Structure formats: structure tokens, C-alpha cells
Chimera marker file (.cmm) of the C-alpha trace (Angstrom):
<marker_set name="trace">
<marker id="1" x="104.198" y="75.183" z="108.024" r="1" g="1" b="0" radius="0.5"/>
<marker id="2" x="102.709" y="75.438" z="104.580" r="1" g="1" b="0" radius="0.5"/>
<marker id="3" x="102.960" y="77.863" z="101.681" r="1" g="1" b="0" radius="0.5"/>
<marker id="4" x="100.017" y="80.133" z="101.016" r="1" g="1" b="0" radius="0.5"/>
<marker id="5" x="98.613" y="80.363" z="97.472" r="1" g="1" b="0" radius="0.5"/>
<marker id="6" x="100.836" y="83.342" z="96.561" r="1" g="1" b="0" radius="0.5"/>
<marker id="7" x="103.960" y="81.337" z="97.432" r="1" g="1" b="0" radius="0.5"/>
<marker id="8" x="105.537" y="84.246" z="99.332" r="1" g="1" b="0" radius="0.5"/>
<marker id="9" x="103.968" y="83.802" z="102.761" r="1" g="1" b="0" radius="0.5"/>
<marker id="10" x="104.278" y="80.756" z="104.963" r="1" g="1" b="0" radius="0.5"/>
<marker id="11" x="101.307" y="79.830" z="107.122" r="1" g="1" b="0" radius="0.5"/>
<marker id="12" x="102.244" y="78.677" z="110.619" r="1" g="1" b="0" radius="0.5"/>
<marker id="13" x="100.198" y="75.629" z="111.562" r="1" g="1" b="0" radius="0.5"/>
<marker id="14" x="101.909" y="73.178" z="113.925" r="1" g="1" b="0" radius="0.5"/>
<marker id="15" x="101.190" y="69.497" z="113.396" r="1" g="1" b="0" radius="0.5"/>
<marker id="16" x="98.269" y="68.282" z="115.481" r="1" g="1" b="0" radius="0.5"/>
<marker id="17" x="96.702" y="71.731" z="116.005" r="1" g="1" b="0" radius="0.5"/>
<marker id="18" x="93.021" y="72.122" z="115.151" r="1" g="1" b="0" radius="0.5"/>
<marker id="19" x="92.506" y="74.276" z="112.060" r="1" g="1" b="0" radius="0.5"/>
<marker id="20" x="91.622" y="77.910" z="112.849" r="1" g="1" b="0" radius="0.5"/>
<marker id="21" x="88.237" y="79.214" z="111.672" r="1" g="1" b="0" radius="0.5"/>
<marker id="22" x="88.196" y="82.651" z="110.043" r="1" g="1" b="0" radius="0.5"/>
<marker id="23" x="91.816" y="83.503" z="110.841" r="1" g="1" b="0" radius="0.5"/>
<marker id="24" x="95.337" y="82.053" z="110.692" r="1" g="1" b="0" radius="0.5"/>
<marker id="25" x="97.457" y="81.122" z="113.702" r="1" g="1" b="0" radius="0.5"/>
<marker id="26" x="100.351" y="82.997" z="112.141" r="1" g="1" b="0" radius="0.5"/>
<marker id="27" x="102.290" y="83.630" z="108.966" r="1" g="1" b="0" radius="0.5"/>
<marker id="28" x="105.862" y="84.404" z="108.004" r="1" g="1" b="0" radius="0.5"/>
<marker id="29" x="106.479" y="86.869" z="105.172" r="1" g="1" b="0" radius="0.5"/>
<marker id="30" x="109.138" y="89.253" z="103.809" r="1" g="1" b="0" radius="0.5"/>
<marker id="31" x="108.670" y="92.568" z="102.038" r="1" g="1" b="0" radius="0.5"/>
<marker id="32" x="107.514" y="96.177" z="102.316" r="1" g="1" b="0" radius="0.5"/>
<marker id="33" x="105.384" y="96.714" z="105.409" r="1" g="1" b="0" radius="0.5"/>
<marker id="34" x="102.217" y="98.788" z="105.403" r="1" g="1" b="0" radius="0.5"/>
<marker id="35" x="100.932" y="99.697" z="108.859" r="1" g="1" b="0" radius="0.5"/>
<marker id="36" x="97.475" y="101.237" z="109.097" r="1" g="1" b="0" radius="0.5"/>
<marker id="37" x="95.989" y="103.223" z="111.940" r="1" g="1" b="0" radius="0.5"/>
<marker id="38" x="92.835" y="101.814" z="113.482" r="1" g="1" b="0" radius="0.5"/>
<marker id="39" x="89.928" y="102.230" z="111.097" r="1" g="1" b="0" radius="0.5"/>
<marker id="40" x="86.419" y="102.784" z="112.400" r="1" g="1" b="0" radius="0.5"/>
<marker id="41" x="83.082" y="102.447" z="110.678" r="1" g="1" b="0" radius="0.5"/>
<marker id="42" x="82.614" y="105.994" z="109.508" r="1" g="1" b="0" radius="0.5"/>
<marker id="43" x="82.766" y="107.636" z="106.120" r="1" g="1" b="0" radius="0.5"/>
<marker id="44" x="86.300" y="109.081" z="106.017" r="1" g="1" b="0" radius="0.5"/>
<marker id="45" x="85.274" y="111.846" z="103.604" r="1" g="1" b="0" radius="0.5"/>
<marker id="46" x="83.257" y="113.701" z="106.246" r="1" g="1" b="0" radius="0.5"/>
<marker id="47" x="83.953" y="111.661" z="109.402" r="1" g="1" b="0" radius="0.5"/>
<marker id="48" x="80.293" y="110.797" z="109.878" r="1" g="1" b="0" radius="0.5"/>
<marker id="49" x="78.644" y="107.499" z="110.751" r="1" g="1" b="0" radius="0.5"/>
<marker id="50" x="76.002" y="106.194" z="108.367" r="1" g="1" b="0" radius="0.5"/>
<marker id="51" x="74.882" y="103.489" z="110.813" r="1" g="1" b="0" radius="0.5"/>
<marker id="52" x="75.032" y="102.469" z="114.452" r="1" g="1" b="0" radius="0.5"/>
<marker id="53" x="74.613" y="98.797" z="113.483" r="1" g="1" b="0" radius="0.5"/>
<marker id="54" x="77.681" y="96.702" z="114.391" r="1" g="1" b="0" radius="0.5"/>
<marker id="55" x="78.016" y="94.812" z="111.100" r="1" g="1" b="0" radius="0.5"/>
<marker id="56" x="77.465" y="97.997" z="109.098" r="1" g="1" b="0" radius="0.5"/>
<marker id="57" x="80.250" y="99.768" z="110.955" r="1" g="1" b="0" radius="0.5"/>
<marker id="58" x="82.491" y="96.725" z="110.497" r="1" g="1" b="0" radius="0.5"/>
<marker id="59" x="81.821" y="96.736" z="106.749" r="1" g="1" b="0" radius="0.5"/>
<marker id="60" x="82.774" y="100.428" z="106.525" r="1" g="1" b="0" radius="0.5"/>
<marker id="61" x="85.948" y="99.889" z="108.593" r="1" g="1" b="0" radius="0.5"/>
<marker id="62" x="86.949" y="97.071" z="106.208" r="1" g="1" b="0" radius="0.5"/>
<marker id="63" x="86.215" y="99.269" z="103.184" r="1" g="1" b="0" radius="0.5"/>
<marker id="64" x="88.425" y="101.965" z="104.721" r="1" g="1" b="0" radius="0.5"/>
<marker id="65" x="91.228" y="99.416" z="105.195" r="1" g="1" b="0" radius="0.5"/>
<marker id="66" x="90.982" y="98.176" z="101.599" r="1" g="1" b="0" radius="0.5"/>
<marker id="67" x="91.007" y="101.781" z="100.343" r="1" g="1" b="0" radius="0.5"/>
<marker id="68" x="94.206" y="102.518" z="102.290" r="1" g="1" b="0" radius="0.5"/>
<marker id="69" x="95.800" y="99.290" z="101.042" r="1" g="1" b="0" radius="0.5"/>
<marker id="70" x="94.995" y="100.301" z="97.468" r="1" g="1" b="0" radius="0.5"/>
<marker id="71" x="96.585" y="103.700" z="98.113" r="1" g="1" b="0" radius="0.5"/>
<marker id="72" x="99.771" y="101.862" z="99.156" r="1" g="1" b="0" radius="0.5"/>
<marker id="73" x="99.731" y="99.584" z="96.099" r="1" g="1" b="0" radius="0.5"/>
<marker id="74" x="98.545" y="96.577" z="98.107" r="1" g="1" b="0" radius="0.5"/>
<marker id="75" x="95.496" y="94.324" z="98.070" r="1" g="1" b="0" radius="0.5"/>
<marker id="76" x="93.610" y="92.554" z="100.870" r="1" g="1" b="0" radius="0.5"/>
<marker id="77" x="95.691" y="89.439" z="100.069" r="1" g="1" b="0" radius="0.5"/>
<marker id="78" x="98.700" y="91.322" z="101.481" r="1" g="1" b="0" radius="0.5"/>
<marker id="79" x="97.132" y="91.591" z="104.965" r="1" g="1" b="0" radius="0.5"/>
<marker id="80" x="99.270" y="89.797" z="107.554" r="1" g="1" b="0" radius="0.5"/>
<marker id="81" x="97.726" y="90.976" z="110.843" r="1" g="1" b="0" radius="0.5"/>
<marker id="82" x="94.504" y="92.537" z="112.140" r="1" g="1" b="0" radius="0.5"/>
<marker id="83" x="93.619" y="93.658" z="115.643" r="1" g="1" b="0" radius="0.5"/>
<marker id="84" x="89.948" y="94.339" z="116.270" r="1" g="1" b="0" radius="0.5"/>
<marker id="85" x="88.785" y="96.488" z="119.184" r="1" g="1" b="0" radius="0.5"/>
<marker id="86" x="85.076" y="96.022" z="119.821" r="1" g="1" b="0" radius="0.5"/>
<marker id="87" x="82.764" y="97.628" z="122.358" r="1" g="1" b="0" radius="0.5"/>
<marker id="88" x="80.347" y="94.704" z="122.720" r="1" g="1" b="0" radius="0.5"/>
<marker id="89" x="81.079" y="91.006" z="122.627" r="1" g="1" b="0" radius="0.5"/>
<marker id="90" x="77.344" y="90.333" z="122.401" r="1" g="1" b="0" radius="0.5"/>
<marker id="91" x="76.864" y="92.536" z="119.326" r="1" g="1" b="0" radius="0.5"/>
<marker id="92" x="79.925" y="90.985" z="117.691" r="1" g="1" b="0" radius="0.5"/>
<marker id="93" x="78.677" y="87.434" z="118.248" r="1" g="1" b="0" radius="0.5"/>
<marker id="94" x="75.127" y="88.321" z="117.139" r="1" g="1" b="0" radius="0.5"/>
<marker id="95" x="76.527" y="89.902" z="113.945" r="1" g="1" b="0" radius="0.5"/>
<marker id="96" x="78.978" y="87.149" z="112.945" r="1" g="1" b="0" radius="0.5"/>
<marker id="97" x="77.155" y="86.055" z="109.805" r="1" g="1" b="0" radius="0.5"/>
<marker id="98" x="76.784" y="89.647" z="108.550" r="1" g="1" b="0" radius="0.5"/>
<marker id="99" x="80.412" y="90.366" z="109.477" r="1" g="1" b="0" radius="0.5"/>
<marker id="100" x="81.447" y="87.256" z="107.516" r="1" g="1" b="0" radius="0.5"/>
<marker id="101" x="79.465" y="88.447" z="104.514" r="1" g="1" b="0" radius="0.5"/>
<marker id="102" x="81.057" y="91.916" z="104.741" r="1" g="1" b="0" radius="0.5"/>
<marker id="103" x="84.487" y="90.271" z="105.039" r="1" g="1" b="0" radius="0.5"/>
<marker id="104" x="84.000" y="88.142" z="101.918" r="1" g="1" b="0" radius="0.5"/>
<marker id="105" x="82.684" y="91.109" z="99.929" r="1" g="1" b="0" radius="0.5"/>
<marker id="106" x="85.527" y="93.465" z="100.906" r="1" g="1" b="0" radius="0.5"/>
<marker id="107" x="88.543" y="91.288" z="101.776" r="1" g="1" b="0" radius="0.5"/>
<marker id="108" x="87.700" y="88.068" z="99.979" r="1" g="1" b="0" radius="0.5"/>
<marker id="109" x="88.816" y="84.594" z="100.958" r="1" g="1" b="0" radius="0.5"/>
<marker id="110" x="91.998" y="85.646" z="102.789" r="1" g="1" b="0" radius="0.5"/>
<marker id="111" x="92.177" y="85.082" z="106.556" r="1" g="1" b="0" radius="0.5"/>
<marker id="112" x="95.310" y="86.496" z="108.228" r="1" g="1" b="0" radius="0.5"/>
<marker id="113" x="96.118" y="86.239" z="111.938" r="1" g="1" b="0" radius="0.5"/>
<marker id="114" x="93.651" y="88.302" z="113.993" r="1" g="1" b="0" radius="0.5"/>
<marker id="115" x="92.916" y="89.202" z="117.562" r="1" g="1" b="0" radius="0.5"/>
<marker id="116" x="89.640" y="90.594" z="118.898" r="1" g="1" b="0" radius="0.5"/>
<marker id="117" x="89.724" y="92.665" z="122.081" r="1" g="1" b="0" radius="0.5"/>
<marker id="118" x="86.651" y="93.891" z="123.959" r="1" g="1" b="0" radius="0.5"/>
<marker id="119" x="87.081" y="97.457" z="125.209" r="1" g="1" b="0" radius="0.5"/>
<marker id="120" x="84.884" y="99.726" z="127.312" r="1" g="1" b="0" radius="0.5"/>
<marker id="121" x="84.790" y="102.377" z="124.594" r="1" g="1" b="0" radius="0.5"/>
<marker id="122" x="86.563" y="103.917" z="121.621" r="1" g="1" b="0" radius="0.5"/>
<marker id="123" x="87.650" y="107.518" z="121.118" r="1" g="1" b="0" radius="0.5"/>
<marker id="124" x="84.746" y="108.241" z="118.763" r="1" g="1" b="0" radius="0.5"/>
<marker id="125" x="81.670" y="107.695" z="120.931" r="1" g="1" b="0" radius="0.5"/>
<marker id="126" x="79.500" y="106.152" z="118.187" r="1" g="1" b="0" radius="0.5"/>
<marker id="127" x="82.233" y="103.761" z="117.050" r="1" g="1" b="0" radius="0.5"/>
<marker id="128" x="81.536" y="100.110" z="117.869" r="1" g="1" b="0" radius="0.5"/>
<marker id="129" x="84.580" y="98.619" z="116.153" r="1" g="1" b="0" radius="0.5"/>
<marker id="130" x="88.107" y="99.762" z="115.315" r="1" g="1" b="0" radius="0.5"/>
<marker id="131" x="90.441" y="97.594" z="113.253" r="1" g="1" b="0" radius="0.5"/>
<marker id="132" x="94.211" y="98.009" z="112.991" r="1" g="1" b="0" radius="0.5"/>
<marker id="133" x="95.822" y="96.346" z="109.992" r="1" g="1" b="0" radius="0.5"/>
<marker id="134" x="99.307" y="95.411" z="108.841" r="1" g="1" b="0" radius="0.5"/>
<marker id="135" x="100.088" y="94.283" z="105.304" r="1" g="1" b="0" radius="0.5"/>
<marker id="136" x="103.278" y="93.182" z="103.572" r="1" g="1" b="0" radius="0.5"/>
<marker id="137" x="103.967" y="93.431" z="99.865" r="1" g="1" b="0" radius="0.5"/>
<marker id="138" x="106.481" y="90.660" z="99.091" r="1" g="1" b="0" radius="0.5"/>
<marker id="139" x="109.944" y="91.556" z="97.790" r="1" g="1" b="0" radius="0.5"/>
<link id1="1" id2="2" r="1" g="1" b="0" radius="0.2"/>
<link id1="2" id2="3" r="1" g="1" b="0" radius="0.2"/>
<link id1="3" id2="4" r="1" g="1" b="0" radius="0.2"/>
<link id1="4" id2="5" r="1" g="1" b="0" radius="0.2"/>
<link id1="5" id2="6" r="1" g="1" b="0" radius="0.2"/>
<link id1="6" id2="7" r="1" g="1" b="0" radius="0.2"/>
<link id1="7" id2="8" r="1" g="1" b="0" radius="0.2"/>
<link id1="8" id2="9" r="1" g="1" b="0" radius="0.2"/>
<link id1="9" id2="10" r="1" g="1" b="0" radius="0.2"/>
<link id1="10" id2="11" r="1" g="1" b="0" radius="0.2"/>
<link id1="11" id2="12" r="1" g="1" b="0" radius="0.2"/>
<link id1="12" id2="13" r="1" g="1" b="0" radius="0.2"/>
<link id1="13" id2="14" r="1" g="1" b="0" radius="0.2"/>
<link id1="14" id2="15" r="1" g="1" b="0" radius="0.2"/>
<link id1="15" id2="16" r="1" g="1" b="0" radius="0.2"/>
<link id1="16" id2="17" r="1" g="1" b="0" radius="0.2"/>
<link id1="17" id2="18" r="1" g="1" b="0" radius="0.2"/>
<link id1="18" id2="19" r="1" g="1" b="0" radius="0.2"/>
<link id1="19" id2="20" r="1" g="1" b="0" radius="0.2"/>
<link id1="20" id2="21" r="1" g="1" b="0" radius="0.2"/>
<link id1="21" id2="22" r="1" g="1" b="0" radius="0.2"/>
<link id1="22" id2="23" r="1" g="1" b="0" radius="0.2"/>
<link id1="23" id2="24" r="1" g="1" b="0" radius="0.2"/>
<link id1="24" id2="25" r="1" g="1" b="0" radius="0.2"/>
<link id1="25" id2="26" r="1" g="1" b="0" radius="0.2"/>
<link id1="26" id2="27" r="1" g="1" b="0" radius="0.2"/>
<link id1="27" id2="28" r="1" g="1" b="0" radius="0.2"/>
<link id1="28" id2="29" r="1" g="1" b="0" radius="0.2"/>
<link id1="29" id2="30" r="1" g="1" b="0" radius="0.2"/>
<link id1="30" id2="31" r="1" g="1" b="0" radius="0.2"/>
<link id1="31" id2="32" r="1" g="1" b="0" radius="0.2"/>
<link id1="32" id2="33" r="1" g="1" b="0" radius="0.2"/>
<link id1="33" id2="34" r="1" g="1" b="0" radius="0.2"/>
<link id1="34" id2="35" r="1" g="1" b="0" radius="0.2"/>
<link id1="35" id2="36" r="1" g="1" b="0" radius="0.2"/>
<link id1="36" id2="37" r="1" g="1" b="0" radius="0.2"/>
<link id1="37" id2="38" r="1" g="1" b="0" radius="0.2"/>
<link id1="38" id2="39" r="1" g="1" b="0" radius="0.2"/>
<link id1="39" id2="40" r="1" g="1" b="0" radius="0.2"/>
<link id1="40" id2="41" r="1" g="1" b="0" radius="0.2"/>
<link id1="41" id2="42" r="1" g="1" b="0" radius="0.2"/>
<link id1="42" id2="43" r="1" g="1" b="0" radius="0.2"/>
<link id1="43" id2="44" r="1" g="1" b="0" radius="0.2"/>
<link id1="44" id2="45" r="1" g="1" b="0" radius="0.2"/>
<link id1="45" id2="46" r="1" g="1" b="0" radius="0.2"/>
<link id1="46" id2="47" r="1" g="1" b="0" radius="0.2"/>
<link id1="47" id2="48" r="1" g="1" b="0" radius="0.2"/>
<link id1="48" id2="49" r="1" g="1" b="0" radius="0.2"/>
<link id1="49" id2="50" r="1" g="1" b="0" radius="0.2"/>
<link id1="50" id2="51" r="1" g="1" b="0" radius="0.2"/>
<link id1="51" id2="52" r="1" g="1" b="0" radius="0.2"/>
<link id1="52" id2="53" r="1" g="1" b="0" radius="0.2"/>
<link id1="53" id2="54" r="1" g="1" b="0" radius="0.2"/>
<link id1="54" id2="55" r="1" g="1" b="0" radius="0.2"/>
<link id1="55" id2="56" r="1" g="1" b="0" radius="0.2"/>
<link id1="56" id2="57" r="1" g="1" b="0" radius="0.2"/>
<link id1="57" id2="58" r="1" g="1" b="0" radius="0.2"/>
<link id1="58" id2="59" r="1" g="1" b="0" radius="0.2"/>
<link id1="59" id2="60" r="1" g="1" b="0" radius="0.2"/>
<link id1="60" id2="61" r="1" g="1" b="0" radius="0.2"/>
<link id1="61" id2="62" r="1" g="1" b="0" radius="0.2"/>
<link id1="62" id2="63" r="1" g="1" b="0" radius="0.2"/>
<link id1="63" id2="64" r="1" g="1" b="0" radius="0.2"/>
<link id1="64" id2="65" r="1" g="1" b="0" radius="0.2"/>
<link id1="65" id2="66" r="1" g="1" b="0" radius="0.2"/>
<link id1="66" id2="67" r="1" g="1" b="0" radius="0.2"/>
<link id1="67" id2="68" r="1" g="1" b="0" radius="0.2"/>
<link id1="68" id2="69" r="1" g="1" b="0" radius="0.2"/>
<link id1="69" id2="70" r="1" g="1" b="0" radius="0.2"/>
<link id1="70" id2="71" r="1" g="1" b="0" radius="0.2"/>
<link id1="71" id2="72" r="1" g="1" b="0" radius="0.2"/>
<link id1="72" id2="73" r="1" g="1" b="0" radius="0.2"/>
<link id1="73" id2="74" r="1" g="1" b="0" radius="0.2"/>
<link id1="74" id2="75" r="1" g="1" b="0" radius="0.2"/>
<link id1="75" id2="76" r="1" g="1" b="0" radius="0.2"/>
<link id1="76" id2="77" r="1" g="1" b="0" radius="0.2"/>
<link id1="77" id2="78" r="1" g="1" b="0" radius="0.2"/>
<link id1="78" id2="79" r="1" g="1" b="0" radius="0.2"/>
<link id1="79" id2="80" r="1" g="1" b="0" radius="0.2"/>
<link id1="80" id2="81" r="1" g="1" b="0" radius="0.2"/>
<link id1="81" id2="82" r="1" g="1" b="0" radius="0.2"/>
<link id1="82" id2="83" r="1" g="1" b="0" radius="0.2"/>
<link id1="83" id2="84" r="1" g="1" b="0" radius="0.2"/>
<link id1="84" id2="85" r="1" g="1" b="0" radius="0.2"/>
<link id1="85" id2="86" r="1" g="1" b="0" radius="0.2"/>
<link id1="86" id2="87" r="1" g="1" b="0" radius="0.2"/>
<link id1="87" id2="88" r="1" g="1" b="0" radius="0.2"/>
<link id1="88" id2="89" r="1" g="1" b="0" radius="0.2"/>
<link id1="89" id2="90" r="1" g="1" b="0" radius="0.2"/>
<link id1="90" id2="91" r="1" g="1" b="0" radius="0.2"/>
<link id1="91" id2="92" r="1" g="1" b="0" radius="0.2"/>
<link id1="92" id2="93" r="1" g="1" b="0" radius="0.2"/>
<link id1="93" id2="94" r="1" g="1" b="0" radius="0.2"/>
<link id1="94" id2="95" r="1" g="1" b="0" radius="0.2"/>
<link id1="95" id2="96" r="1" g="1" b="0" radius="0.2"/>
<link id1="96" id2="97" r="1" g="1" b="0" radius="0.2"/>
<link id1="97" id2="98" r="1" g="1" b="0" radius="0.2"/>
<link id1="98" id2="99" r="1" g="1" b="0" radius="0.2"/>
<link id1="99" id2="100" r="1" g="1" b="0" radius="0.2"/>
<link id1="100" id2="101" r="1" g="1" b="0" radius="0.2"/>
<link id1="101" id2="102" r="1" g="1" b="0" radius="0.2"/>
<link id1="102" id2="103" r="1" g="1" b="0" radius="0.2"/>
<link id1="103" id2="104" r="1" g="1" b="0" radius="0.2"/>
<link id1="104" id2="105" r="1" g="1" b="0" radius="0.2"/>
<link id1="105" id2="106" r="1" g="1" b="0" radius="0.2"/>
<link id1="106" id2="107" r="1" g="1" b="0" radius="0.2"/>
<link id1="107" id2="108" r="1" g="1" b="0" radius="0.2"/>
<link id1="108" id2="109" r="1" g="1" b="0" radius="0.2"/>
<link id1="109" id2="110" r="1" g="1" b="0" radius="0.2"/>
<link id1="110" id2="111" r="1" g="1" b="0" radius="0.2"/>
<link id1="111" id2="112" r="1" g="1" b="0" radius="0.2"/>
<link id1="112" id2="113" r="1" g="1" b="0" radius="0.2"/>
<link id1="113" id2="114" r="1" g="1" b="0" radius="0.2"/>
<link id1="114" id2="115" r="1" g="1" b="0" radius="0.2"/>
<link id1="115" id2="116" r="1" g="1" b="0" radius="0.2"/>
<link id1="116" id2="117" r="1" g="1" b="0" radius="0.2"/>
<link id1="117" id2="118" r="1" g="1" b="0" radius="0.2"/>
<link id1="118" id2="119" r="1" g="1" b="0" radius="0.2"/>
<link id1="119" id2="120" r="1" g="1" b="0" radius="0.2"/>
<link id1="120" id2="121" r="1" g="1" b="0" radius="0.2"/>
<link id1="121" id2="122" r="1" g="1" b="0" radius="0.2"/>
<link id1="122" id2="123" r="1" g="1" b="0" radius="0.2"/>
<link id1="123" id2="124" r="1" g="1" b="0" radius="0.2"/>
<link id1="124" id2="125" r="1" g="1" b="0" radius="0.2"/>
<link id1="125" id2="126" r="1" g="1" b="0" radius="0.2"/>
<link id1="126" id2="127" r="1" g="1" b="0" radius="0.2"/>
<link id1="127" id2="128" r="1" g="1" b="0" radius="0.2"/>
<link id1="128" id2="129" r="1" g="1" b="0" radius="0.2"/>
<link id1="129" id2="130" r="1" g="1" b="0" radius="0.2"/>
<link id1="130" id2="131" r="1" g="1" b="0" radius="0.2"/>
<link id1="131" id2="132" r="1" g="1" b="0" radius="0.2"/>
<link id1="132" id2="133" r="1" g="1" b="0" radius="0.2"/>
<link id1="133" id2="134" r="1" g="1" b="0" radius="0.2"/>
<link id1="134" id2="135" r="1" g="1" b="0" radius="0.2"/>
<link id1="135" id2="136" r="1" g="1" b="0" radius="0.2"/>
<link id1="136" id2="137" r="1" g="1" b="0" radius="0.2"/>
<link id1="137" id2="138" r="1" g="1" b="0" radius="0.2"/>
<link id1="138" id2="139" r="1" g="1" b="0" radius="0.2"/>
</marker_set>
């Protein structure tokens, strides 16, 4: 275990484990929980998609998450868990560098625990990615 830069969360990294890339194995934190519904890559003002490109939809889903965090008085650094639902493993893998760029531009250099699950489809037919997020604002 090791403290994260904010001193309030503890990163879970057992001795001898290989370091995770782009996520954390786990963290321990106390505080006010913020639980967000799955966010998809559409403009939430009019519920319309601006792109069918995987990385573009991912960027918009991340923007939507950051906007909701701001509404709750949180920042991306407060994220403690993400679950991604994607419709194509191939598109996800092919878009990794653009997804990474979108991540850095919207979330920054914070990598909480994440899971990625491939699904046969999402409720909104054009959606290629849906991301659920949980954040904790320390006490």
C-alpha cells in the first residue's frame, strides 16, 4: 500500500505485483461518495451524437463525467472507480492512443481502478461506449 499524492487515498499494490498501466489495482478512501450513471458519448444538452468514432464518443463521455463531478463539487482526482462498457474490443484497441489523449485532456494524470466490459450493444443504438463512475470527496 502507498499513499496517493493527495494523502487521503491509499493505493493498493501488493508487493511483487507488476505495476498496472493506465489504471490502479485498487484504492482505499473515506468521504462523501458521488455515484454517476453511465455516461455515453453524446451531447447531453440535446441527446445527440456528434460522432460515431469510438475515441470521439469516449472523449464526450469523459467530458460528461467531469461536468457531473464539477456539479457535485468534485474533480477528476476524486474518481475512485470506473466501469467501461464497450461495443467493440477491436475499436477500443485501435483507438487506445486517441483514448489516452482524451483521458489526459479531460481527466489528467489520475488513473483509478477500472474495468472494461465488452457488450453486444448499449441502450442508445449509436453509443459505442458507456462509462459508470464513482468518486469520493475526502472527509
